[in-house]
Backbone of each chain as ProteinMPNN parsed JSONL, in Angstrom:
{"seq_chain_A": "XXXXXXXXXXXXXXXXXXXXXXXXXXXXXXXXXXXXXXXXXXXXXXXXXXXXXXXXXXXXXXXXXXXXXXXXXXXXXXXXXXXXXXXXX", "coords_chain_A": {"N_chain_A": [[2.357, 24.278, -18.134], [2.312, 21.515, -16.051], [-0.217, 20.204, -13.815], [-0.197, 19.319, -10.393], [-1.847, 17.419, -8.604], [-2.827, 14.944, -7.312], [-1.196, 12.155, -5.791], [-0.449, 8.837, -6.353], [0.63, 5.547, -5.425], [2.996, 3.385, -6.842], [2.785, -0.198, -6.856], [5.23, -1.371, -6.262], [6.767, 0.611, -5.166], [8.456, 0.965, -2.882], [9.844, -1.379, -3.131], [11.301, -1.142, -5.515], [13.348, 0.51, -4.708], [14.647, -0.876, -2.617], [15.509, -3.066, -4.034], [17.506, -1.974, -5.517], [19.323, -1.555, -3.602], [19.278, 0.692, -1.973], [18.727, 2.968, 0.801], [15.512, 2.933, 1.948], [12.977, 5.149, 0.893], [10.017, 5.71, 2.371], [6.51, 5.046, 1.645], [4.943, 6.69, 3.226], [6.705, 8.781, 3.825], [7.178, 9.873, 1.276], [4.624, 10.733, 0.688], [4.342, 12.718, 2.591], [6.231, 14.587, 1.676], [5.07, 15.279, -0.739], [2.989, 16.983, -0.088], [4.25, 19.14, 0.955], [6.335, 22.061, 0.411], [7.634, 21.719, -2.756], [9.816, 20.82, -5.472], [9.615, 20.522, -8.972], [11.111, 18.767, -11.574], [11.337, 18.541, -14.939], [11.383, 15.783, -17.209], [13.051, 15.806, -20.195], [13.08, 13.973, -22.165], [11.14, 11.401, -23.794], [10.218, 9.55, -21.635], [8.883, 7.109, -19.306], [9.158, 8.048, -16.74], [8.245, 11.053, -15.853], [8.606, 13.368, -14.305], [10.829, 14.606, -11.761], [10.291, 14.805, -8.381], [11.271, 16.876, -5.916], [11.586, 17.119, -2.555], [10.797, 17.491, 0.967], [10.628, 15.499, 3.892], [8.474, 15.201, 6.832], [10.271, 14.91, 8.884], [12.47, 16.144, 7.968], [14.002, 14.918, 6.024], [15.562, 15.019, 2.97], [14.306, 14.295, -0.114], [14.088, 12.707, -3.347], [11.63, 12.001, -5.659], [10.524, 9.927, -8.215], [8.086, 10.543, -10.587], [5.419, 9.212, -12.504], [3.348, 9.793, -15.342], [-0.28, 9.714, -15.658], [-3.426, 8.644, -17.126], [-5.114, 10.465, -16.213], [-4.99, 13.821, -15.977], [-3.026, 15.632, -13.685], [-2.974, 13.678, -11.798], [-0.565, 11.567, -10.474], [1.923, 8.956, -10.479], [3.916, 7.596, -8.036], [7.007, 6.228, -8.548], [9.655, 5.444, -7.836], [12.28, 6.329, -5.5], [14.817, 8.376, -3.899], [17.431, 9.446, -1.612], [17.986, 12.889, -1.61], [20.854, 14.423, -2.801], [23.256, 16.949, -1.793], [23.244, 19.649, -4.03], [21.642, 18.491, -5.867], [19.096, 19.614, -5.962]], "CA_chain_A": [[2.809, 23.706, -16.861], [1.437, 20.451, -15.555], [-0.743, 20.371, -12.461], [0.229, 18.212, -9.523], [-2.898, 17.337, -7.583], [-2.866, 13.713, -6.52], [-0.107, 11.201, -5.947], [-0.725, 7.463, -5.951], [1.912, 4.85, -5.316], [3.222, 2.133, -7.565], [2.833, -1.3, -5.889], [6.612, -1.693, -5.89], [7.481, 1.869, -4.91], [9.559, 0.719, -1.95], [10.599, -2.525, -3.637], [12.271, -0.683, -6.508], [14.489, 1.097, -4.006], [15.411, -1.897, -1.896], [16.157, -3.93, -5.034], [18.715, -1.276, -5.957], [20.23, -1.49, -2.462], [19.297, 2.011, -1.337], [17.908, 3.18, 1.988], [14.181, 3.122, 1.365], [12.061, 6.251, 1.177], [8.745, 5.015, 2.514], [5.302, 5.649, 1.073], [4.515, 7.772, 4.126], [7.619, 9.911, 3.654], [6.918, 10.489, -0.033], [3.341, 11.417, 0.82], [4.602, 13.954, 3.336], [6.937, 15.529, 0.794], [4.148, 15.714, -1.803], [2.139, 18.074, 0.387], [5.062, 20.258, 1.395], [6.903, 22.791, -0.728], [8.455, 20.773, -3.519], [10.275, 21.288, -6.78], [9.446, 19.536, -10.038], [12.07, 18.866, -12.674], [10.741, 17.797, -16.057], [12.234, 14.958, -18.064], [12.894, 16.302, -21.576], [12.926, 12.836, -23.079], [9.841, 10.747, -23.656], [10.322, 8.363, -20.791], [7.744, 6.975, -18.381], [9.433, 8.963, -15.631], [7.999, 12.367, -16.437], [9.138, 14.429, -13.443], [11.416, 14.341, -10.453], [9.739, 15.671, -7.346], [12.269, 17.018, -4.864], [10.917, 17.715, -1.406], [11.314, 17.182, 2.301], [9.673, 14.807, 4.763], [8.19, 15.893, 8.096], [11.462, 14.83, 9.738], [13.554, 16.887, 7.35], [14.785, 14.116, 5.074], [15.417, 15.535, 1.61], [14.121, 13.143, -1.0], [13.695, 12.87, -4.75], [10.661, 10.969, -6.038], [10.242, 9.887, -9.651], [6.652, 10.374, -10.801], [4.978, 8.855, -13.846], [2.051, 10.358, -15.681], [-1.423, 8.808, -15.78], [-4.421, 9.133, -18.081], [-5.834, 11.533, -15.532], [-4.072, 14.944, -15.743], [-3.019, 16.059, -12.289], [-2.716, 12.508, -10.955], [0.764, 11.044, -10.778], [2.272, 7.707, -9.809], [5.276, 7.577, -7.493], [7.599, 4.977, -9.032], [10.802, 5.128, -6.981], [12.781, 7.532, -4.817], [16.143, 8.281, -3.276], [17.822, 10.612, -0.819], [18.536, 13.967, -2.422], [22.195, 14.821, -2.393], [23.504, 18.385, -1.987], [23.521, 19.967, -5.432], [20.604, 17.911, -6.719], [17.89, 20.445, -6.088]], "C_chain_A": [[1.806, 22.667, -16.373], [0.884, 20.82, -14.184], [-0.407, 19.126, -11.649], [-0.753, 18.109, -8.359], [-2.751, 16.107, -6.698], [-1.671, 12.814, -6.822], [-0.592, 9.832, -5.492], [0.589, 6.696, -6.046], [1.933, 3.563, -6.122], [3.313, 1.003, -6.535], [4.249, -1.628, -5.42], [7.437, -0.44, -5.612], [8.68, 1.649, -3.98], [10.445, -0.428, -2.446], [11.641, -2.133, -4.679], [13.538, -0.161, -5.83], [15.329, 0.034, -3.311], [16.121, -2.832, -2.874], [17.454, -3.302, -5.531], [19.707, -1.096, -4.809], [20.3, -0.144, -1.779], [18.476, 1.993, -0.045], [16.526, 3.628, 1.508], [13.519, 4.415, 1.847], [10.681, 5.617, 1.234], [7.615, 5.762, 1.81], [4.87, 6.849, 1.921], [5.408, 8.998, 3.945], [7.376, 10.63, 2.325], [5.613, 11.273, -0.004], [3.517, 12.737, 1.567], [5.246, 15.008, 2.437], [6.005, 16.107, -0.276], [3.316, 16.918, -1.365], [2.936, 19.232, 0.994], [5.508, 21.073, 0.189], [7.828, 21.85, -1.48], [8.764, 21.348, -4.891], [10.127, 20.165, -7.799], [10.43, 19.814, -11.167], [11.578, 17.955, -13.797], [11.79, 16.985, -16.813], [12.003, 15.401, -19.511], [12.72, 15.179, -22.58], [11.585, 12.157, -22.822], [10.0, 9.431, -22.894], [9.092, 8.3, -19.888], [7.92, 7.907, -17.186], [9.35, 10.396, -16.128], [8.639, 13.494, -15.631], [9.898, 13.827, -12.273], [10.74, 15.308, -9.491], [10.748, 15.715, -6.202], [11.618, 17.755, -3.698], [11.511, 17.224, -0.106], [10.227, 16.515, 3.139], [9.442, 15.625, 6.03], [9.414, 15.918, 9.005], [12.675, 15.474, 9.093], [14.435, 16.094, 6.41], [14.523, 14.651, 3.666], [15.371, 14.366, 0.628], [13.767, 13.58, -2.423], [12.801, 11.698, -5.111], [10.428, 11.055, -7.541], [8.752, 9.651, -9.836], [6.359, 10.12, -12.281], [3.619, 9.499, -14.094], [0.965, 9.292, -15.699], [-2.37, 9.384, -16.828], [-5.186, 10.318, -17.507], [-4.876, 12.694, -15.24], [-4.148, 15.403, -14.285], [-2.769, 14.918, -11.33], [-1.428, 11.841, -11.412], [1.032, 9.794, -9.962], [3.723, 7.789, -9.332], [5.9, 6.218, -7.812], [8.771, 4.525, -8.164], [11.296, 6.424, -6.36], [14.186, 7.288, -4.3], [16.389, 9.524, -2.432], [18.445, 11.65, -1.739], [19.903, 14.366, -1.897], [22.36, 16.329, -2.567], [23.87, 18.648, -3.443], [22.5, 19.389, -6.379], [19.477, 18.899, -6.99], [18.172, 21.707, -6.889]], "O_chain_A": [[0.605, 22.926, -16.297], [1.455, 21.652, -13.479], [-0.345, 18.018, -12.182], [-0.515, 18.643, -7.276], [-2.572, 16.219, -5.485], [-1.205, 12.729, -7.958], [-1.088, 9.683, -4.375], [1.541, 7.155, -6.676], [0.998, 2.764, -6.078], [3.857, 1.21, -5.45], [4.439, -2.109, -4.303], [8.654, -0.432, -5.8], [9.787, 2.101, -4.271], [11.651, -0.438, -2.204], [12.727, -2.71, -4.73], [14.65, -0.365, -6.317], [16.557, 0.036, -3.399], [17.206, -3.334, -2.58], [18.387, -4.006, -5.917], [20.796, -0.556, -5.002], [21.271, 0.147, -1.08], [17.642, 1.113, 0.165], [16.403, 4.591, 0.751], [13.506, 4.724, 3.038], [10.222, 5.045, 0.245], [7.742, 6.928, 1.437], [4.48, 7.889, 1.39], [4.917, 10.126, 3.916], [7.373, 11.86, 2.272], [5.51, 12.347, -0.598], [2.91, 13.747, 1.212], [4.849, 16.173, 2.442], [6.133, 17.267, -0.667], [2.98, 17.773, -2.184], [2.352, 20.195, 1.49], [5.094, 20.794, -0.936], [8.719, 21.248, -0.88], [8.073, 22.234, -5.393], [10.467, 19.013, -7.53], [10.559, 20.942, -11.643], [11.427, 16.748, -13.613], [12.917, 17.43, -17.027], [10.871, 15.37, -19.993], [12.27, 15.4, -23.704], [10.98, 12.324, -21.763], [9.921, 8.346, -23.47], [8.365, 9.279, -19.722], [6.953, 8.481, -16.685], [10.285, 10.895, -16.754], [9.153, 14.457, -16.199], [9.644, 12.698, -11.854], [10.637, 16.501, -9.775], [11.04, 14.687, -5.592], [11.156, 18.886, -3.849], [12.584, 16.622, -0.078], [9.062, 16.912, 3.101], [10.129, 16.618, 6.272], [9.579, 16.839, 9.804], [13.787, 15.364, 9.609], [15.513, 16.557, 6.035], [13.373, 14.722, 3.232], [16.296, 13.557, 0.562], [13.228, 14.662, -2.655], [13.164, 10.542, -4.898], [10.166, 12.133, -8.075], [8.205, 8.681, -9.313], [6.959, 10.722, -13.172], [2.843, 9.719, -13.164], [1.263, 8.098, -15.749], [-2.143, 10.475, -17.352], [-5.826, 11.074, -18.238], [-4.033, 12.577, -14.351], [-5.239, 15.541, -13.731], [-2.394, 15.143, -10.179], [-1.235, 11.585, -12.6], [0.451, 9.593, -8.895], [4.637, 8.02, -10.123], [5.383, 5.181, -7.397], [8.862, 3.352, -7.8], [10.78, 7.499, -6.668], [14.675, 6.158, -4.268], [15.662, 10.514, -2.52], [19.32, 11.335, -2.546], [20.082, 14.613, -0.704], [21.68, 16.93, -3.398], [24.708, 17.951, -4.017], [22.475, 19.738, -7.559], [18.975, 19.0, -8.11], [17.272, 22.521, -7.095]]}, "seq_chain_B": "XXXXXXXXXXXXXXXXXXXXXXXXXXXXXXXXXXXXXXXXXXXXXXXXXXXXXXXXXXXXXXXXXXXXXXXXXXXXXXXXXXXXXXXXXXXXXXXXXXXXXXXXXXXXXXXXXXXXXXXXXXXXXXXXXXXXXXX", "coords_chain_B": {"N_chain_B": [[26.43, 20.477, -15.114], [26.154, 19.291, -11.98], [28.433, 17.155, -10.228], [27.495, 15.559, -8.113], [24.822, 15.279, -8.677], [24.801, 13.705, -10.98], [25.974, 11.479, -9.916], [24.014, 10.531, -8.196], [22.198, 9.333, -9.941], [23.688, 7.229, -10.748], [23.271, 5.271, -8.905], [20.965, 3.998, -9.456], [18.98, 1.121, -10.245], [19.136, -1.109, -13.098], [16.566, -1.512, -14.11], [15.22, 0.669, -13.021], [16.585, 2.758, -14.238], [15.794, 2.508, -16.845], [13.289, 3.542, -16.777], [13.537, 5.99, -15.502], [15.711, 7.337, -16.636], [18.59, 9.379, -17.266], [20.614, 11.831, -15.522], [21.142, 13.926, -17.266], [18.928, 14.026, -18.853], [17.068, 15.671, -17.756], [15.38, 18.807, -17.223], [16.863, 20.847, -15.547], [17.328, 23.564, -15.237], [14.869, 24.641, -15.735], [13.312, 24.015, -13.551], [10.458, 23.849, -11.414], [9.05, 25.296, -8.575], [6.649, 24.382, -6.206], [4.201, 25.529, -3.969], [3.515, 24.349, -0.637], [0.641, 22.387, 0.358], [-2.552, 21.83, 2.001], [-2.649, 18.807, 3.738], [-4.551, 16.068, 2.946], [-6.672, 13.823, 4.862], [-6.733, 11.356, 3.805], [-5.118, 8.943, 1.732], [-3.759, 7.363, -1.196], [-3.018, 4.196, -2.495], [-1.742, 1.61, -4.596], [-2.227, -1.924, -4.907], [-0.765, -5.075, -5.207], [-2.22, -8.082, -5.864], [-3.071, -11.609, -5.683], [-4.786, -13.076, -8.465], [-6.83, -14.774, -7.758], [-7.492, -13.918, -5.184], [-8.388, -11.351, -5.772], [-10.634, -12.015, -7.246], [-12.186, -13.149, -5.232], [-12.561, -10.938, -3.598], [-14.064, -9.381, -5.338], [-16.356, -10.952, -5.552], [-17.38, -10.843, -2.954], [-17.8, -8.117, -2.752], [-19.724, -7.773, -4.733], [-21.823, -9.295, -3.704], [-22.454, -7.834, -1.458], [-23.091, -5.417, -2.473], [-21.291, -3.325, -2.666], [-18.212, -1.539, -3.42], [-15.139, -2.989, -4.714], [-12.971, -1.681, -3.634], [-14.069, -0.747, -1.257], [-14.42, -3.154, 0.152], [-11.775, -4.07, 0.32], [-10.623, -1.988, 1.777], [-12.041, -2.143, 4.182], [-11.234, -4.67, 5.026], [-8.504, -4.252, 5.49], [-8.659, -2.331, 7.516], [-9.8, -3.82, 9.579], [-7.792, -5.699, 10.003], [-5.694, -4.084, 10.882], [-6.823, -2.959, 13.168], [-6.883, -5.219, 14.699], [-4.339, -5.368, 15.511], [-2.501, -6.338, 13.712], [-2.599, -9.014, 13.835], [-3.857, -12.128, 12.652], [-7.192, -11.927, 12.522], [-9.721, -13.942, 13.595], [-12.798, -14.232, 12.465], [-14.926, -15.919, 12.34], [-15.32, -18.978, 13.451], [-15.682, -22.292, 12.676], [-16.545, -25.194, 14.138], [-16.63, -28.66, 14.292], [-18.21, -31.157, 16.2], [-18.356, -34.493, 17.323], [-19.108, -35.96, 14.853], [-20.614, -38.187, 14.299], [-22.921, -37.793, 15.643], [-23.95, -35.763, 14.345], [-23.653, -33.165, 15.181], [-23.126, -29.725, 15.059], [-21.152, -27.114, 15.935], [-21.048, -23.691, 15.999], [-18.907, -21.086, 16.431], [-18.843, -17.742, 16.996], [-16.559, -15.078, 16.703], [-13.296, -14.06, 18.001], [-10.04, -15.558, 18.706], [-9.742, -15.451, 21.514], [-12.339, -15.472, 22.38], [-13.058, -17.957, 21.473], [-11.487, -19.583, 23.084], [-12.645, -19.025, 25.531], [-14.988, -20.304, 25.197], [-14.381, -22.925, 25.354], [-14.958, -24.653, 27.495], [-17.679, -25.023, 27.299], [-17.746, -26.31, 24.902], [-16.429, -28.658, 25.583], [-18.248, -29.775, 27.306], [-20.278, -30.267, 25.52], [-19.059, -32.241, 24.064], [-19.174, -34.37, 25.757], [-21.712, -35.133, 25.746], [-23.759, -37.822, 25.294], [-24.213, -39.711, 22.304], [-27.261, -39.435, 20.636], [-28.568, -38.178, 22.655], [-28.541, -35.603, 22.069], [-30.102, -32.581, 21.431], [-31.153, -30.327, 19.274], [-29.684, -30.637, 16.047], [-28.009, -28.83, 15.03], [-26.397, -25.824, 15.991]], "CA_chain_B": [[25.821, 19.336, -14.41], [26.926, 18.967, -10.775], [28.821, 15.752, -10.151], [26.643, 14.843, -7.151], [23.559, 14.959, -9.341], [25.047, 12.57, -11.874], [26.289, 10.341, -9.051], [22.736, 10.009, -7.703], [21.62, 8.466, -10.964], [24.523, 6.029, -10.862], [22.82, 4.279, -7.935], [19.702, 3.393, -9.886], [19.083, -0.205, -10.856], [18.924, -1.058, -14.552], [15.123, -1.354, -14.332], [14.859, 2.058, -12.705], [17.177, 3.671, -15.216], [14.988, 2.434, -18.071], [12.103, 4.389, -16.575], [13.907, 7.315, -15.004], [16.683, 7.983, -17.515], [19.84, 9.855, -16.644], [20.519, 13.223, -15.044], [21.169, 14.861, -18.392], [17.606, 14.065, -19.497], [16.146, 16.539, -17.025], [15.464, 20.248, -17.409], [17.151, 21.373, -14.213], [17.214, 25.034, -15.247], [13.447, 25.01, -15.776], [12.604, 23.417, -12.416], [9.378, 24.672, -10.878], [8.759, 25.035, -7.167], [5.22, 24.478, -5.895], [3.988, 25.745, -2.533], [2.861, 23.25, 0.066], [-0.819, 22.466, 0.453], [-3.101, 21.076, 3.129], [-2.56, 17.357, 3.519], [-5.827, 15.427, 3.274], [-6.509, 12.695, 5.793], [-6.748, 10.089, 3.072], [-4.118, 8.821, 0.681], [-4.128, 6.284, -2.11], [-1.924, 3.383, -3.003], [-2.223, 0.43, -5.302], [-1.852, -3.158, -4.227], [-0.681, -6.22, -6.117], [-2.773, -9.259, -5.192], [-3.341, -12.758, -6.559], [-6.067, -12.972, -9.182], [-7.844, -15.503, -6.999], [-7.943, -13.042, -4.1], [-9.185, -10.277, -6.376], [-11.927, -12.607, -7.58], [-12.931, -13.302, -3.986], [-12.967, -9.588, -3.188], [-15.148, -8.965, -6.235], [-17.558, -11.715, -5.211], [-17.903, -10.284, -1.699], [-18.302, -6.767, -3.055], [-20.965, -7.917, -5.499], [-22.87, -9.797, -2.808], [-22.832, -6.79, -0.498], [-23.478, -4.202, -3.184], [-20.31, -2.264, -2.435], [-17.097, -1.623, -4.358], [-13.98, -3.793, -4.304], [-12.167, -0.828, -2.766], [-14.693, -0.735, 0.073], [-14.128, -4.434, 0.807], [-10.341, -4.099, 0.626], [-10.387, -1.002, 2.846], [-12.594, -2.685, 5.423], [-10.369, -5.783, 5.432], [-7.279, -3.678, 6.049], [-8.982, -1.684, 8.794], [-9.989, -4.878, 10.583], [-6.479, -6.291, 10.282], [-4.919, -3.128, 11.664], [-7.453, -2.86, 14.491], [-6.532, -6.441, 15.436], [-2.923, -5.286, 15.858], [-1.691, -7.066, 12.744], [-2.766, -10.459, 14.0], [-4.984, -12.614, 11.866], [-8.406, -11.972, 13.331], [-10.637, -14.989, 13.148], [-14.126, -13.667, 12.68], [-15.967, -16.928, 12.385], [-14.699, -20.299, 13.505], [-16.697, -23.331, 12.628], [-15.952, -26.402, 14.691], [-17.584, -29.769, 14.317], [-18.002, -32.141, 17.254], [-19.135, -35.724, 17.239], [-19.765, -36.018, 13.551], [-21.599, -39.269, 14.24], [-24.183, -37.284, 16.171], [-24.414, -34.69, 13.462], [-23.678, -31.901, 15.915], [-22.246, -28.699, 14.509], [-21.098, -25.948, 16.809], [-20.456, -22.553, 15.311], [-18.5, -20.094, 17.415], [-18.544, -16.434, 16.42], [-15.617, -14.286, 17.477], [-11.867, -14.278, 17.827], [-9.43, -16.677, 19.423], [-10.014, -15.349, 22.945], [-13.717, -15.92, 22.59], [-13.094, -19.404, 21.268], [-10.923, -20.18, 24.285], [-13.643, -18.877, 26.584], [-16.081, -21.225, 24.906], [-13.865, -24.29, 25.331], [-15.652, -25.477, 28.48], [-18.974, -25.376, 26.718], [-17.489, -27.303, 23.857], [-16.103, -29.918, 26.238], [-19.512, -30.333, 27.792], [-20.989, -30.798, 24.372], [-18.408, -33.481, 23.632], [-19.529, -35.473, 26.658], [-23.111, -35.504, 25.557], [-23.816, -39.092, 24.559], [-24.949, -39.69, 21.044], [-28.667, -39.775, 20.8], [-29.19, -37.29, 23.622], [-28.384, -34.227, 21.605], [-31.374, -32.048, 20.955], [-31.03, -29.867, 17.882], [-28.469, -31.153, 15.446], [-27.149, -27.708, 14.665], [-26.581, -24.596, 16.734]], "C_chain_B": [[26.654, 18.983, -13.184], [27.214, 17.475, -10.702], [27.938, 14.946, -9.235], [25.342, 14.404, -7.805], [23.718, 13.734, -10.25], [25.279, 11.301, -11.057], [25.011, 9.703, -8.5], [22.152, 9.018, -8.677], [22.439, 7.194, -11.165], [24.04, 4.916, -9.944], [21.482, 3.656, -8.307], [19.958, 1.992, -10.431], [18.841, -0.053, -12.365], [17.443, -0.851, -14.88], [14.693, 0.089, -14.084], [15.363, 3.002, -13.79], [16.381, 3.668, -16.523], [13.769, 3.342, -17.986], [12.507, 5.833, -16.305], [14.817, 8.064, -15.975], [17.929, 8.384, -16.764], [19.698, 11.331, -16.318], [20.428, 14.223, -16.189], [19.818, 14.982, -19.091], [16.723, 15.172, -18.928], [16.442, 18.022, -17.213], [15.661, 20.934, -16.06], [16.975, 22.884, -14.155], [15.754, 25.474, -15.206], [12.643, 24.437, -14.62], [11.589, 24.396, -11.831], [9.114, 24.291, -9.429], [7.281, 25.317, -6.89], [5.081, 24.619, -4.384], [3.303, 24.54, -1.913], [1.359, 23.456, 0.128], [-1.294, 21.618, 1.629], [-3.09, 19.585, 2.796], [-3.903, 16.714, 3.888], [-5.621, 14.245, 4.209], [-6.676, 11.344, 5.108], [-5.615, 10.11, 2.06], [-4.446, 7.555, -0.119], [-2.886, 5.5, -2.496], [-2.503, 2.157, -3.695], [-1.608, -0.81, -4.673], [-1.829, -4.29, -5.24], [-1.176, -7.462, -5.366], [-2.944, -10.391, -6.204], [-4.685, -12.557, -7.249], [-7.184, -13.656, -8.404], [-8.402, -14.637, -5.872], [-8.798, -11.903, -4.644], [-10.582, -10.791, -6.719], [-12.802, -12.762, -6.341], [-13.415, -11.945, -3.473], [-14.15, -9.11, -4.03], [-16.452, -9.669, -5.88], [-18.202, -11.161, -3.94], [-18.531, -8.916, -1.962], [-19.631, -6.843, -3.788], [-22.113, -8.342, -4.582], [-23.361, -8.716, -1.86], [-23.254, -5.488, -1.159], [-22.565, -3.025, -2.905], [-19.163, -2.45, -3.436], [-15.995, -2.534, -3.817], [-13.099, -2.978, -3.353], [-12.734, -0.794, -1.355], [-14.348, -2.006, 0.841], [-12.663, -4.491, 1.22], [-10.018, -3.162, 1.793], [-10.853, -1.556, 4.195], [-11.722, -3.828, 5.945], [-9.1, -5.268, 6.098], [-7.54, -3.042, 7.411], [-9.136, -2.72, 9.899], [-8.644, -5.479, 10.994], [-5.66, -5.372, 11.184], [-5.493, -3.001, 13.072], [-7.126, -4.084, 15.347], [-5.041, -6.467, 15.765], [-2.031, -6.07, 14.93], [-1.762, -8.566, 12.911], [-3.922, -10.915, 13.128], [-6.202, -12.753, 12.759], [-9.344, -13.027, 12.764], [-12.05, -14.529, 13.473], [-15.177, -14.749, 12.873], [-15.311, -18.302, 12.338], [-15.799, -21.345, 13.522], [-16.052, -24.634, 13.081], [-17.002, -27.497, 14.731], [-17.227, -30.732, 15.448], [-18.861, -33.358, 16.963], [-19.856, -35.846, 15.911], [-20.802, -37.129, 13.454], [-22.956, -38.823, 14.769], [-24.73, -36.147, 15.32], [-24.454, -33.338, 14.138], [-22.682, -30.922, 15.327], [-22.3, -27.487, 15.424], [-20.411, -24.815, 16.065], [-20.167, -21.475, 16.335], [-18.144, -18.808, 16.704], [-17.514, -15.74, 17.298], [-14.187, -14.687, 17.248], [-11.356, -15.424, 18.676], [-9.763, -16.651, 20.911], [-11.422, -15.856, 23.242], [-13.824, -17.423, 22.424], [-12.582, -20.117, 22.512], [-11.931, -20.136, 25.424], [-14.778, -19.881, 26.41], [-15.654, -22.686, 25.003], [-14.623, -25.198, 26.302], [-17.003, -25.935, 27.921], [-18.797, -26.474, 25.677], [-17.194, -28.665, 24.471], [-17.372, -30.588, 26.741], [-20.261, -30.981, 26.643], [-20.403, -32.147, 23.956], [-18.82, -34.664, 24.502], [-20.989, -35.905, 26.507], [-23.169, -36.795, 24.753], [-24.617, -38.959, 23.269], [-26.394, -40.1, 21.299], [-29.362, -38.869, 21.783], [-29.087, -35.831, 23.22], [-29.711, -33.765, 21.025], [-31.277, -31.633, 19.504], [-29.689, -30.306, 17.303], [-27.494, -30.031, 15.101], [-27.455, -26.509, 15.536], [-26.151, -23.437, 15.867]], "O_chain_B": [[27.747, 18.434, -13.322], [26.379, 16.643, -11.055], [27.647, 13.783, -9.517], [24.825, 13.32, -7.538], [22.865, 12.847, -10.272], [24.852, 10.209, -11.433], [24.934, 8.483, -8.355], [21.658, 7.966, -8.271], [21.937, 6.201, -11.691], [24.355, 3.747, -10.168], [20.93, 2.867, -7.539], [21.013, 1.715, -11.001], [18.398, 0.995, -12.834], [17.102, -0.113, -15.805], [13.904, 0.655, -14.842], [14.661, 3.924, -14.205], [16.299, 4.681, -17.217], [13.281, 3.845, -18.998], [11.896, 6.771, -16.816], [14.709, 9.282, -16.12], [18.274, 7.788, -15.744], [18.774, 11.997, -16.784], [19.73, 15.233, -16.097], [19.589, 15.934, -19.838], [15.739, 15.564, -19.554], [17.595, 18.434, -17.344], [14.732, 21.524, -15.509], [16.526, 23.423, -13.144], [15.439, 26.552, -14.701], [11.415, 24.377, -14.695], [11.83, 25.601, -11.762], [8.973, 23.114, -9.099], [6.743, 26.35, -7.288], [5.751, 23.926, -3.618], [2.593, 23.8, -2.594], [0.869, 24.574, -0.031], [-0.549, 20.804, 2.176], [-3.478, 19.174, 1.703], [-4.338, 16.814, 5.035], [-4.51, 13.728, 4.327], [-6.749, 10.309, 5.771], [-5.207, 11.172, 1.591], [-5.32, 6.779, 0.266], [-1.837, 6.074, -2.787], [-3.621, 1.731, -3.402], [-0.586, -0.735, -3.99], [-2.757, -4.447, -6.033], [-0.602, -7.841, -4.345], [-2.959, -10.166, -7.414], [-5.6, -11.949, -6.693], [-8.324, -13.193, -8.385], [-9.608, -14.613, -5.626], [-9.811, -11.537, -4.047], [-11.58, -10.101, -6.512], [-14.01, -12.535, -6.393], [-14.536, -11.82, -2.978], [-15.102, -8.521, -3.518], [-17.521, -9.06, -5.904], [-19.424, -11.027, -3.863], [-19.618, -8.599, -1.478], [-20.552, -6.077, -3.505], [-23.224, -7.819, -4.671], [-24.537, -8.681, -1.5], [-23.719, -4.566, -0.49], [-22.999, -1.873, -2.906], [-19.155, -3.41, -4.206], [-15.93, -2.811, -2.619], [-12.551, -3.513, -2.39], [-11.989, -0.811, -0.376], [-14.022, -1.954, 2.027], [-12.341, -4.909, 2.332], [-9.238, -3.506, 2.681], [-10.155, -1.451, 5.204], [-11.496, -3.945, 7.15], [-8.674, -5.779, 7.134], [-6.747, -3.191, 8.341], [-8.662, -2.523, 11.018], [-8.394, -5.732, 12.173], [-5.015, -5.826, 12.129], [-4.749, -2.941, 14.05], [-7.095, -3.996, 16.575], [-4.533, -7.479, 16.247], [-0.917, -6.435, 15.305], [-1.07, -9.309, 12.214], [-4.865, -10.158, 12.897], [-6.235, -13.601, 13.651], [-9.705, -12.99, 11.587], [-12.434, -14.452, 14.64], [-16.207, -14.512, 13.504], [-14.809, -18.726, 11.297], [-16.737, -21.262, 14.315], [-15.107, -25.113, 12.454], [-18.134, -27.27, 15.159], [-16.059, -31.078, 15.624], [-19.961, -33.245, 16.421], [-21.086, -35.836, 15.863], [-21.74, -37.055, 12.66], [-23.996, -39.377, 14.412], [-25.828, -35.642, 15.554], [-25.204, -32.455, 13.72], [-21.517, -31.263, 15.122], [-23.363, -26.91, 15.654], [-19.302, -24.983, 15.559], [-21.071, -21.003, 17.026], [-17.226, -18.791, 15.884], [-17.599, -15.814, 18.524], [-13.89, -15.541, 16.412], [-12.129, -16.164, 19.285], [-10.035, -17.692, 21.508], [-11.657, -16.567, 24.219], [-14.579, -18.087, 23.134], [-13.152, -21.117, 22.947], [-12.057, -21.092, 26.19], [-15.443, -20.253, 27.376], [-16.459, -23.587, 24.766], [-14.901, -26.357, 25.991], [-17.394, -27.093, 28.065], [-19.58, -27.419, 25.588], [-17.639, -29.695, 23.966], [-17.548, -31.801, 26.619], [-20.802, -32.08, 26.764], [-21.121, -33.063, 23.556], [-18.819, -35.81, 24.052], [-21.423, -36.91, 27.071], [-22.666, -36.842, 23.63], [-25.572, -38.187, 23.181], [-26.678, -41.003, 22.086], [-30.589, -38.774, 21.782], [-29.505, -34.939, 23.959], [-30.349, -34.465, 20.239], [-31.313, -32.473, 18.605], [-28.681, -30.337, 18.009], [-26.302, -30.267, 14.905], [-28.618, -26.2, 15.796], [-26.221, -22.285, 16.296]]}, "name": "protein", "num_of_chains": 2, "seq": "XXXXXXXXXXXXXXXXXXXXXXXXXXXXXXXXXXXXXXXXXXXXXXXXXXXXXXXXXXXXXXXXXXXXXXXXXXXXXXXXXXXXXXXXXXXXXXXXXXXXXXXXXXXXXXXXXXXXXXXXXXXXXXXXXXXXXXXXXXXXXXXXXXXXXXXXXXXXXXXXXXXXXXXXXXXXXXXXXXXXXXXXXXXXXXXXXXXXXXXXXXXXXXXXXXXXXXXXXXXXXXXX"}
């Protein structure tokens, strides 16, 4: 089982979302979810997106954040995010 | 595979999908829930800047014997403390170049405005009557 210690943000974390036309999950919201109770879903394929992190912001917004691995075990990069739909978690 | 879950992935851009994949790629049955933890008062994010700006940050950091991160952090803190307005820390204004007078005003715009009267007085000083050539 991987460890999930630190989350850093891709420079285009919010830009990836707005480019796709979605309501943006902000860096602050993703940071809030990272330190709350959250669920990790592993990608079985060898893609850069290693895990989905499903959690909740301080205001109760349910979000899914795609995290990429780094050379440093335990440190992850938030790449993009979206609102979690019922049935996702 | 719940339909809503698959539908979520339909809203990804092509670039995102290349990184994220599709819903079927994920081990939903093996999902792991992690308890919340204390949130530190610092967080980390990366920033895309022009190479020229990075070079300038490095030069400042080298001159001051601090890290590039320290310089970038301090710059951001100053910008935020100024309410998001460009804070002018050091304005250099030249008057009467024929007299060789250089006036250097330290401070922000408000301070510069407060110093305008002094500057006007300086402008009225006839050439040749100026004492030191530089202040």
